[in-house]
Structures are given as structure tokens and as C-alpha cells.
C-alpha positions in Angstrom: 118.7 -51.6 -61.1 117.9 -50.5 -57.6 118.3 -52.7 -54.6 115.7 -53.1 -51.9 117.4 -50.4 -49.8 117.6 -48.1 -52.8 113.8 -48.4 -53.3 113.3 -47.5 -49.6 115.7 -44.5 -50.0 113.8 -43.4 -53.1 110.5 -43.5 -51.3 111.9 -41.5 -48.4 113.3 -38.9 -50.8 110.0 -38.6 -52.6 108.2 -38.4 -49.3 110.4 -35.5 -48.0 110.1 -33.7 -51.4 106.3 -34.1 -51.3 106.0 -32.7 -47.8 108.4 -29.8 -48.6 106.5 -28.9 -51.7 103.2 -28.9 -49.8 104.6 -26.6 -47.1 106.1 -24.3 -49.7 102.8 -24.1 -51.7 100.9 -23.4 -48.5 103.3 -20.6 -47.5 102.8 -19.0 -51.0 99.0 -19.4 -51.1 97.9 -18.6 -47.6 97.0 -15.0 -46.5 99.2 -13.4 -44.0 97.5 -10.6 -42.0 98.7 -10.8 -38.4 97.0 -8.7 -35.8 96.9 -8.7 -31.9 93.7 -10.8 -31.7 95.0 -13.5 -34.0 98.3 -13.7 -32.2 96.8 -13.9 -28.7 96.5 -17.2 -26.9 93.3 -19.2 -27.5 92.1 -21.5 -24.7 89.0 -23.4 -25.9 86.7 -20.4 -25.9 87.8 -19.1 -22.5 88.4 -15.3 -22.2 92.0 -14.4 -22.1 93.2 -13.3 -18.7 96.2 -11.0 -18.9 98.9 -11.7 -16.4 101.1 -14.5 -15.4 100.3 -18.0 -16.8 101.3 -19.5 -13.4 97.8 -19.2 -11.8 95.7 -21.7 -9.9 94.1 -24.0 -12.4 90.8 -25.8 -11.7 91.7 -29.5 -11.0 88.4 -30.7 -12.4 89.8 -30.3 -16.0 92.4 -33.0 -15.1 90.0 -35.2 -13.3 87.4 -35.3 -16.1 90.2 -35.8 -18.7 91.7 -38.7 -16.7 88.3 -40.4 -16.2 87.6 -40.0 -19.9 90.9 -41.5 -20.9 90.5 -44.3 -18.4 87.2 -45.4 -19.8 88.1 -44.6 -23.4 91.2 -46.9 -23.3 89.3 -49.6 -21.5 86.6 -49.6 -24.2 89.2 -50.2 -26.8 89.6 -53.7 -25.4 86.0 -54.5 -26.5 86.8 -54.4 -30.2 89.3 -57.3 -30.3 86.9 -59.2 -28.0 84.0 -58.7 -30.3 86.1 -59.9 -33.3 87.2 -63.2 -31.7 84.0 -63.8 -29.6 82.7 -66.7 -31.6 85.9 -68.7 -31.5 86.3 -68.5 -27.7 82.7 -69.1 -26.8 81.3 -68.7 -23.3 84.7 -68.3 -21.7 85.3 -65.0 -23.5 81.7 -63.9 -22.8 82.1 -64.5 -19.1 85.5 -62.7 -19.0 84.1 -59.7 -20.8 81.0 -59.6 -18.5 83.4 -59.5 -15.5 85.5 -56.8 -17.3 82.4 -54.7 -18.0 81.1 -55.1 -14.5 84.4 -53.8 -13.1 84.2 -50.9 -15.5 80.6 -50.1 -14.4 81.7 -50.4 -10.7 84.4 -47.9 -11.4 82.0 -45.6 -13.2 79.5 -45.9 -10.3 82.2 -45.0 -7.8 83.3 -42.0 -9.7 79.7 -40.9 -10.3 78.8 -41.4 -6.6 81.8 -39.5 -5.5 80.7 -36.6 -7.7 83.9 -36.4 -9.8 82.0 -36.4 -13.1 79.9 -33.4 -12.1 81.3 -30.2 -13.3 80.0 -28.1 -10.5 80.0 -30.0 -7.2 77.2 -29.0 -4.9 78.4 -27.0 -1.9 77.7 -29.0 1.3 75.3 -27.4 3.8 77.0 -27.1 7.2 74.5 -25.9 9.8 75.5 -23.3 12.3 74.4 -22.9 15.8 72.0 -20.1 15.1 70.2 -22.4 12.6 69.7 -25.1 15.2 68.4 -22.8 18.0 64.7 -22.1 17.8 63.8 -18.6 18.8 60.4 -17.1 19.6 59.1 -14.5 17.3 57.1 -11.7 18.8 
């Protein structure tokens, strides 16, 4: 008779064997026809630029990703609140209203600052020749 630890060990062994058999079966069944296009780096549909990978990278990728993660993680807090809303009553409702208002204020700030816009508009800086009125003949 197996002890409790023996059962856990048996499950671990079966799990490793199951994963190994799946990998071996996939290696046997899959086609293997490498070519330069398949082995090139793929960057989300962007054309591959040959050269050094240490190039200037557009910071907007990071800003959009961070803003998305911030709001995505914050929205996760709404599910537990929705589950226990009835048991806490108005107190939970007021707290969540304050939380959502803070989220909306953050969204309004990021939106007003223009960080969600992918292409920021170039500001118009007038030059002296634009300010001087000249007579046309």
C-alpha cells in the first residue's frame, strides 16, 4: 500500500512521463522544413531590419503597455468586489465608487497628456516670418 507521499510521487512520475511522451510524439509527427524566412526573427508583423538589435526603440510601446497593465490589474479588483457587494452593502459601494473615480481620473490624465495616442500631434511653433505681415505687390 502506498503512503500519501508515494501517491504524490506516483502522480509526479506520471505527469513527467505524460509530458515527455507528448513532446516525443510532437517531434515525430511535425514537419521539419527549415528555411531562412522561417528562421528569421518575427516582430509582430514589423518588417525585419538587418543590423544590430541595439537600436533606438520607440518609447510609446512601453508607455502603452504600462498604461494597459495598470488599468488591467486595477480592473481585476472589481470582480471580488462584485462577488461580496451584497454582504457589505453601501460601504462597499461607496469605496468602489471612490476607486473607480480615481481610475477615471488617472485615465483622464493619461488621455489629456496624450500618452494613449499612438501618434502625438507635432506642436506648431510659430517663427518670426510667420508673425510679420508683408505687403504683396
